[in-house]
DRENDO-596093 format. One record per residue: residue number from 1; residue in three letters; chain; x, y negated, z of N, C-alpha, C in turn. Coordinates in steps of 0.001 Angstrom, whole numbers, plus 500000, padded with zeros to 6 digits. Atoms other than C-alpha are relative to their C-alpha. Layout:
 resi resn chain  neast nnorth    nup caeast canorth   caup  ceast cnorth    cup
  NUM  ALA     A      X      Y      Z      X       Y      Z      X      Y      Z
...
***
This chain:
 resi resn chain  neast nnorth    nup caeast canorth   caup  ceast cnorth    cup
    1  UNK     A 499255 500534 501134 539110  478719 254036 499793 498497 499899
    2  UNK     A 500115 501446 500172 539724  475074 253080 499018 499701 498872
    3  UNK     A 500925 500428 501051 537455  473078 250789 500715 498937 499170
    4  UNK     A 499325 500982 500852 539589  471440 248061 498969 499206 499208
    5  UNK     A 501012 500827 500650 537448  468538 246860 500168 500009 498478
    6  UNK     A 499740 500096 501431 539113  468648 243433 499544 501218 499196
    7  UNK     A 500462 498830 500767 537655  472074 242517 498531 500330 500242
    8  UNK     A 501394 499690 499709 534106  471912 243856 499059 499055 499245
    9  UNK     A 501008 500828 500651 530916  470552 242309 499330 499097 501028
   10  UNK     A 500748 500881 499111 528693  467839 243723 499064 500805 500891
   11  UNK     A 500913 499170 499214 526180  470470 244814 500746 500747 501104
   12  UNK     A 499207 499285 499003 528891  472453 246579 500479 499054 501100
   13  UNK     A 499599 500985 498989 530105  469288 248305 498843 499722 500955
   14  UNK     A 501165 500308 499165 526582  468487 249553 499682 501149 500951
   15  UNK     A 500243 498845 499141 526264  472005 250911 501074 500104 501085
   16  UNK     A 498880 499856 499061 529712  472011 252542 499993 498944 501085
   17  UNK     A 499939 501086 499019 529293  468659 254273 499018 500229 501147
   18  UNK     A 500894 499639 498901 526507  470190 256346 500748 500794 501074
   19  UNK     A 499215 499180 499083 529206  472357 257932 501221 499266 500557
   20  UNK     A 498840 500767 499534 532122  469921 258176 499953 498606 499415
   21  UNK     A 499926 501377 500505 532594  466176 257850 501414 499457 500199
   22  UNK     A 498580 500347 499840 536399  466220 258189 500708 500132 498654
   23  UNK     A 499220 499957 501241 538684  465384 255254 501431 499581 500275
   24  UNK     A 498571 500298 499859 542487  465345 255024 500524 499482 498666
   25  UNK     A 499401 500579 501203 544297  463094 252520 501521 500029 500155
   26  UNK     A 498535 499995 499930 547986  464002 252024 500583 498893 499115
   27  UNK     A 499353 501087 500744 550215  461105 250918 501502 500260 499980
   28  UNK     A 498573 499703 500125 553721  461716 249585 500786 498869 499371
   29  UNK     A 499186 500994 500698 556254  459960 247379 500645 500662 498795
   30  UNK     A 499235 499504 501146 558299  460303 244193 501335 499272 500039
   31  UNK     A 498708 500651 499747 561947  459614 245003 501110 501039 500077
   32  UNK     A 498844 499102 499971 565433  461082 244945 500112 500726 501330
   33  UNK     A 499727 499198 498799 566218  463868 247399 501303 500768 499797
   34  UNK     A 498707 499371 500218 569881  464508 246679 500053 500738 498679
   35  UNK     A 499819 499245 501240 571168  466761 243928 499311 501363 500041
   36  UNK     A 500498 498634 499848 569463  469875 245280 498487 500116 500150
   37  UNK     A 501448 499949 499804 565804  468942 245905 499282 499164 498942
   38  UNK     A 500756 500757 501004 563099  467719 243490 499545 498649 500533
   39  UNK     A 500443 501331 499597 561934  464116 243516 498600 500041 500623
   40  UNK     A 501350 499843 499430 558483  465407 244517 500007 500648 501379
   41  UNK     A 499862 499289 498723 559785  466870 247811 498968 499591 501048
   42  UNK     A 500941 500460 498965 557670  464709 250138 498567 500427 499674
   43  UNK     A 501352 499624 500411 554523  465407 248127 499781 501504 500122
   44  UNK     A 500098 498536 499883 555201  469157 247987 499757 500414 501449
   45  UNK     A 500081 499622 498593 555664  469369 251746 498666 499591 500618
   46  UNK     A 501217 500487 499334 552722  467214 252837 498748 500634 499393
   47  UNK     A 501136 499323 500627 550364  468831 250310 499830 501394 500582
   48  UNK     A 500055 498648 499430 551251  472288 251636 499454 499961 501426
   49  UNK     A 500453 500108 498608 550770  471229 255257 498513 499661 500058
   50  UNK     A 501412 500400 500013 547432  469572 254456 499101 501169 499621
   51  UNK     A 500838 498883 500445 546078  472598 252603 499930 501112 501033
   52  UNK     A 499997 498931 498993 547127  475105 255255 499241 499563 501263
   53  UNK     A 500746 500508 498852 545729  472899 258024 498503 500025 499713
   54  UNK     A 501406 500010 500393 542447  472478 256154 499421 501413 499975
   55  UNK     A 500459 498610 500002 542220  476258 255750 499577 500431 501397
   56  UNK     A 500296 499564 498636 542317  476787 259491 498864 499204 500627
   57  UNK     A 501078 500824 499463 539963  473904 260253 498732 500092 499157
   58  UNK     A 501120 499886 500950 537674  474794 257304 499467 498614 499624
   59  UNK     A 500354 501382 500320 537718  471152 256285 500288 499691 498537
   60  UNK     A 499695 500464 501347 537904  469190 253052 501466 499578 499935
   61  UNK     A 498654 500508 500239 541320  468451 251573 500010 499365 498612
   62  UNK     A 499952 500729 501263 541965  465893 248832 501316 500260 499272
   63  UNK     A 498726 499889 500735 544599  465929 246080 501046 499095 500631
   64  UNK     A 498924 500809 499427 547966  464653 247257 500161 498708 499208
   65  UNK     A 499641 501267 500640 548723  460991 246533 501511 500068 499771
   66  UNK     A 498590 499683 500250 552117  461476 244792 500955 498819 500016
   67  UNK     A 499137 501177 500011 553405  457900 244967 499970 499297 501355
   68  UNK     A 499931 500703 498729 554590  455953 247975 500873 498770 499895
   69  UNK     A 499149 501187 499916 556695  453010 249108 501434 500481 500194
   70  UNK     A 498678 499352 499976 560249  454096 248264 501132 499082 499563
   71  UNK     A 498992 500948 500467 562241  450944 247560 501351 500177 500684
   72  UNK     A 498735 499789 499289 564859  452004 250100 500976 500868 499213
   73  UNK     A 499147 499104 500786 566201  454428 247474 500646 499329 498788
   74  UNK     A 499364 500699 501117 567148  451810 244873 501517 500019 500139
   75  UNK     A 500404 499852 501387 569031  452106 242539 499783 501454 499576
   76  UNK     A 500270 498608 500325 568534  455868 242759 498518 500138 499640
   77  UNK     A 501337 499843 500555 565338  457313 241285 498912 499827 501054
   78  UNK     A 501213 500130 499195 562067  456177 242814 498906 499399 499134
   79  UNK     A 501168 500618 500624 558571  455407 241531 499174 499470 501156
   80  UNK     A 500539 500583 498774 557238  452983 244117 498756 499153 499793
   81  UNK     A 501121 500921 499885 554023  451241 245034 500361 498972 501062
   82  UNK     A 499817 500975 498939 554032  448042 247034 499142 500407 501186
   83  UNK     A 500812 499725 498810 552690  448210 250582 498548 499620 499776
   84  UNK     A 501371 500468 500207 549650  446207 249505 499239 500897 499029
   85  UNK     A 500664 499114 500960 548908  448512 246549 499612 501313 500661
   86  UNK     A 500302 498742 499320 549159  451688 248618 498872 499799 501001
   87  UNK     A 501043 500288 499032 547026  450099 251312 498640 499858 499316
   88  UNK     A 501260 500193 500724 544363  449053 248785 499446 501311 499476
   89  UNK     A 500424 498698 500526 544264  452489 247176 499406 500859 501108
   90  UNK     A 500473 499159 498903 543887  454238 250518 498700 499460 500590
   91  UNK     A 501257 500581 499500 541202  451803 251681 498840 500360 499090
   92  UNK     A 501061 499646 500949 539204  452457 248513 499615 501471 500121
   93  UNK     A 500274 498563 499862 539537  456239 248904 499206 500266 501276
   94  UNK     A 500682 499786 498718 538504  456135 252562 498582 499435 499978
   95  UNK     A 501341 500580 500111 535559  453851 251774 499079 500936 499228
   96  UNK     A 500807 499072 500791 534341  456288 249128 499636 501241 500798
   97  UNK     A 500275 498815 499180 534660  459228 251500 498939 499693 501050
   98  UNK     A 500983 500394 498995 532729  457349 254169 498606 499904 499387
   99  UNK     A 501295 500127 500676 529945  456546 251683 499388 501362 499689
  100  UNK     A 500479 498654 500308 529723  460263 250928 499784 500853 501243
  101  UNK     A 500343 499297 498779 529237  461198 254562 501144 500600 500781
  102  UNK     A 498848 499505 499237 532780  462041 255680 500161 499145 501251
  103  UNK     A 499949 500736 498737 533034  461092 259342 501415 499868 500571
  104  UNK     A 498625 500050 499500 536641  461935 260223 500954 500118 498822
  105  UNK     A 499058 500041 501119 539344  460976 257728 501418 499985 500558
  106  UNK     A 498609 499902 499561 542921  462077 258365 500904 499664 498827
  107  UNK     A 498968 500306 500995 545607  460348 256315 501283 500653 500497
  108  UNK     A 498802 499272 499587 548532  462770 256515 501183 499487 499191
  109  UNK     A 498877 500650 500664 551731  460907 255709 501212 500919 499900
  110  UNK     A 498835 499151 500224 554686  462739 254176 501276 499232 499709
  111  UNK     A 498817 500806 500328 557092  459833 253628 500100 498804 500941
  112  UNK     A 499830 501036 498984 558522  457442 256205 499721 498605 499465
  113  UNK     A 500203 501318 500568 558410  454457 253855 498546 499585 499887
  114  UNK     A 501439 500295 500079 554603  454723 253745 499408 499539 501327
  115  UNK     A 500554 500198 498660 554192  454248 257480 499374 498633 500204
  116  UNK     A 500503 501351 499784 553763  450482 257479 498664 499754 499331
  117  UNK     A 501246 500206 500735 551002  450595 254872 498862 500834 500561
  118  UNK     A 501059 499058 499615 549114  453574 256270 499494 499822 501429
  119  UNK     A 500390 500025 498588 549050  452854 259995 498861 499023 500300
  120  UNK     A 501030 500997 499737 546634  449949 259638 498742 500171 499147
  121  UNK     A 501173 499791 500855 544084  451441 257209 498718 499972 500825
  122  UNK     A 501185 499989 499135 541618  452120 260025 499634 498616 500474
  123  UNK     A 500240 501367 499520 542021  448556 261294 499431 499131 498873
  124  UNK     A 500466 500788 501145 541541  447041 257824 498547 500328 499670
  125  UNK     A 501341 499558 500363 538372  449082 257281 498974 499777 501110
  126  UNK     A 500928 500227 498890 536870  448166 260645 498917 499004 499581
  127  UNK     A 501115 500846 500385 533427  446740 259950 499654 500058 498525
  128  UNK     A 500233 499923 501446 533663  447594 256248 499469 501360 499560
  129  UNK     A 500533 498686 500300 532706  451274 256399 499025 500391 501104
  130  UNK     A 500977 499534 499019 530062  453228 258273 500627 500136 501380
  131  UNK     A 499494 499893 498628 530459  453052 262034 500145 501445 500443
  132  UNK     A 499871 498585 499654 530135  456834 262070 501272 500613 499416
  133  UNK     A 498754 499505 500601 533390  457183 260062 501208 499379 500696
  134  UNK     A 498764 500463 499367 536854  456924 261620 501193 500474 499183
  135  UNK     A 498795 499692 500769 540228  456833 259875 501201 500074 500936
  136  UNK     A 498784 499830 499208 543411  458166 261492 501179 500254 499058
  137  UNK     A 498777 499736 500761 546986  458180 260144 500965 500787 500877
  138  UNK     A 499068 499142 499264 549403  460922 261210 501244 500231 499150
  139  UNK     A 498740 499692 500663 553084  461239 260268 500400 501419 500399
  140  UNK     A 499822 498587 499633 553746  464974 260084 501303 500280 500736
  141  UNK     A 498714 499731 499346 557387  464742 261210 499965 499690 501493
  142  UNK     A 500135 500254 498565 556217  463410 264586 499601 501267 500751
  143  UNK     A 500418 498741 499390 554999  466964 265223 501159 500981 500140
  144  UNK     A 498804 499159 499920 558537  468375 265019 500863 499626 501195
  145  UNK     A 499039 500276 498933 560904  468727 267949 501354 499604 499419
  146  UNK     A 498715 500296 500629 563909  468634 265598 500014 498591 499434
  147  UNK     A 499858 501314 500617 565223  465258 264457 499792 500140 498506
  148  UNK     A 500289 499921 501413 563981  464553 260969 501172 499472 499186
  149  UNK     A 498916 500421 500877 566214  463856 257966 499438 499667 498622
  150  UNK     A 500417 500193 501395 566123  463086 254260 500866 500891 499126
  151  UNK     A 499293 499013 500829 567079  466020 252019 501080 500728 500792
  152  UNK     A 499046 499317 499139 568970  467424 255002 499519 501393 500386
  153  UNK     A 500307 498637 499544 568550  470597 257033 498498 500258 500086
  154  UNK     A 501437 499791 499798 564871  470104 257887 499245 500020 498684
  155  UNK     A 500757 500064 501257 563484  469000 254531 500385 501122 499041
  156  UNK     A 499574 498928 500901 565574  471522 252613 499426 501339 500452
  157  UNK     A 500590 498763 499485 564392  474348 254868 498503 500061 499671
  158  UNK     A 501434 500036 500294 560779  473242 254367 499731 500338 498540
  159  UNK     A 500216 499716 501421 561068  473283 250571 500401 501437 499666
  160  UNK     A 499628 498599 500204 562873  476650 250674 498859 500938 500396
  161  UNK     A 501125 499181 499552 559846  478010 252541 498783 499852 499102
  162  UNK     A 501187 500286 500811 557308  476426 250186 500208 500335 498525
  163  UNK     A 499721 499812 501435 558883  476440 246696 501494 500231 499795
  164  UNK     A 498561 499739 500065 562317  478106 246817 500594 499883 498600
  165  UNK     A 499501 500066 501376 562578  478129 243026 500400 498579 499594
  166  UNK     A 499697 501393 500319 562882  474326 243091 501256 499494 500699
  167  UNK     A 498836 500421 499214 565903  474232 245419 501289 500508 499363
  168  UNK     A 498688 499654 500564 569473  474196 244037 501038 499950 501129
  169  UNK     A 499123 499992 498829 571437  475241 247115 501478 499878 499640
  170  UNK     A 498595 500118 500409 574689  475395 245141 500422 498538 499814
  171  UNK     A 499701 501426 500136 574425  471602 244798 499726 499226 501293
  172  UNK     A 500325 500656 498731 573461  470886 248424 501252 499409 500647
  173  UNK     A 498882 500698 499367 575750  468322 250055 499469 499109 501122
  174  UNK     A 500411 500927 498933 575599  466312 253304 500233 498563 499562
  175  UNK     A 499725 501400 500300 575669  462516 253391 501503 499812 499834
  176  UNK     A 498575 500164 500300 578978  461368 251939 500661 498885 500803
  177  UNK     A 499462 501006 499080 579382  458495 254421 499587 500354 501413
  178  UNK     A 500326 499735 498604 579484  458802 258200 498876 499073 500443
  179  UNK     A 501109 500830 499530 576288  457616 259865 499481 500512 501330
  180  UNK     A 500627 499625 498738 574406  457643 263137 498654 500632 499698
  181  UNK     A 501248 499294 500292 571611  460221 263005 498981 499762 501106
  182  UNK     A 501016 500286 499001 569068  458513 265198 498696 499621 499325
  183  UNK     A 501311 500328 500539 565349  458105 264643 499832 498493 499862
  184  UNK     A 500119 501457 500038 565612  454406 265410 500740 499444 498789
  185  UNK     A 499218 500467 501149 568346  453888 262804 499287 500328 498705
  186  UNK     A 500687 499595 501226 566428  455847 260181 498774 499128 499762
  187  UNK     A 501202 500823 500121 563238  453892 260875 500340 498605 499508
  188  UNK     A 499603 501348 500401 565066  450605 260463 500518 499976 498569
  189  UNK     A 499402 499943 501335 566958  451646 257336 498934 500058 498912
  190  UNK     A 500994 499794 501051 563845  452671 255429 499100 498801 499765
  191  UNK     A 500764 501215 500272 562416  449163 255633 500781 499050 499096
  192  UNK     A 499132 500883 500781 565299  447698 253614 500242 500572 498608
  193  UNK     A 499800 499502 501368 565331  448081 249787 501469 500291 499701
  194  UNK     A 498654 499623 500401 568406  449928 248535 500905 500458 501124
  195  UNK     A 499133 499725 498850 569672  450715 252037 500444 501455 500087
  196  UNK     A 499658 498590 499768 569583  454525 252008 501218 500454 499191
  197  UNK     A 498793 499620 500730 572075  455140 249148 501238 499254 500480
  198  UNK     A 498865 500814 499567 574273  452315 250414 500601 500536 501295
  199  UNK     A 499506 499552 498700 574525  453729 253928 500431 501472 499997
  200  UNK     A 499679 498565 500006 574537  457466 253185 501054 500359 498963
  201  UNK     A 499039 499716 501055 576688  457284 250065 499396 500771 498836
  202  UNK     A 500583 499169 501061 574686  459887 248140 498491 500172 500113
  203  UNK     A 501449 499915 499873 571105  459402 249288 499502 501120 500886
  204  UNK     A 500379 498895 499110 571144  462377 251679 500256 499577 501445
  205  UNK     A 499855 500306 498566 570539  461851 255408 499981 501328 500739
  206  UNK     A 499913 498700 499335 571784  464995 257159 500832 500983 499196
  207  UNK     A 499202 498953 500650 573380  468278 256122 499099 501182 499632
  208  UNK     A 500916 498948 500431 571302  470720 254029 500640 501368 499796
  209  UNK     A 499297 498794 500444 573949  473417 253552 499613 501266 500745
  210  UNK     A 500391 498816 499230 572726  475754 256312 498486 500206 500058
  211  UNK     A 501462 499877 500020 569025  475367 255518 499582 501392 499530
  212  UNK     A 500511 498682 500382 566990  478583 255227 498477 499972 499906
  213  UNK     A 501457 499875 500109 563480  479583 254214 499400 500448 501326
  214  UNK     A 500488 499520 498713 563106  481372 257537 499806 498848 500975
  215  UNK     A 500125 501148 499111 563774  478169 259460 498879 499085 499515
  216  UNK     A 501073 500820 500544 561452  476315 257115 498632 500509 500403
  217  UNK     A 501273 499409 499584 558626  478721 257948 499730 499723 501477
  218  UNK     A 500158 500324 498580 559264  478134 261643 499581 498544 500183
  219  UNK     A 500379 501418 499952 559093  474377 261099 498537 499825 499605
  220  UNK     A 501381 500122 500485 555844  474741 259144 498997 500498 501035
  221  UNK     A 500885 499457 498962 554278  476900 261846 499842 498991 501139
  222  UNK     A 500029 500985 498912 555207  474306 264476 499175 498775 499599
  223  UNK     A 500706 501195 500468 553905  471378 262407 498506 500249 499903
  224  UNK     A 501423 499727 500233 550603  472991 261413 499264 500265 501307
  225  UNK     A 500617 499730 498701 549875  474268 264912 499737 498710 500762
  226  UNK     A 500146 501252 499260 550469  470853 266465 499054 499027 499286
  227  UNK     A 500904 500867 500741 548603  469060 263685 498546 500377 500265
  228  UNK     A 501354 499535 499700 545514  471183 264268 499594 499564 501405
  229  UNK     A 500294 500415 498626 545715  470502 268010 499714 498498 500059
  230  UNK     A 500164 501456 500008 546058  466761 267343 498659 499597 499410
  231  UNK     A 501262 500332 500654 543099  466633 264960 498811 500367 500899
  232  UNK     A 501067 499597 499098 540932  468547 267436 499879 499028 501172
  233  UNK     A 500031 500995 498933 541919  466065 270139 499336 498704 499525
  234  UNK     A 500609 501213 500553 540920  463175 267885 498499 500152 499880
  235  UNK     A 501425 499744 500198 537567  464771 267180 499270 500055 501339
***
């Protein structure tokens, strides 16, 4: 079973760290995901993946960080942190974990806009935390063979598998403007404030109408399996 840090006592932590020194920090966002998915979609998905991965690795898992860098969604709903704020918060969290004896820290990213801030946390902390502690950042969608989207087929299937009661499939619509569905284009778009609604028309990148819980479970199995393999390789 996993060890959720937010429900254990100090004594239980001290006992558990004798068995594992691995901790996973899920980082999400709070932003629009079309008319059919909740604004907490990224956080819901990455929190679920982190907890299920921690269960199999019998490692610590921290509460999800629910805010990210989401300016690309302006003027649609987003609650955003600046890159520097997110970076500072994560550095402080990782420093605290290191001081408490955590040796391997996995920052599991659930939102593309966070990538720039999270990928350099280990570099920023070099020389500032214990040499026995190492910080890694992993974007969970890199573990999928399918092209990723925003509130499209993949994300909608994932939420249907995790929290189907939060999905309004009768309101699911594809992007209302024609666009190129390439990873390179998506990566570039999410660095520009306000770009996603402007380019997609409705804030959706992809087509969610054929999404299913069954496919979402298959995606989750693929992600978690590959994430565990990756973490073991890092260790």
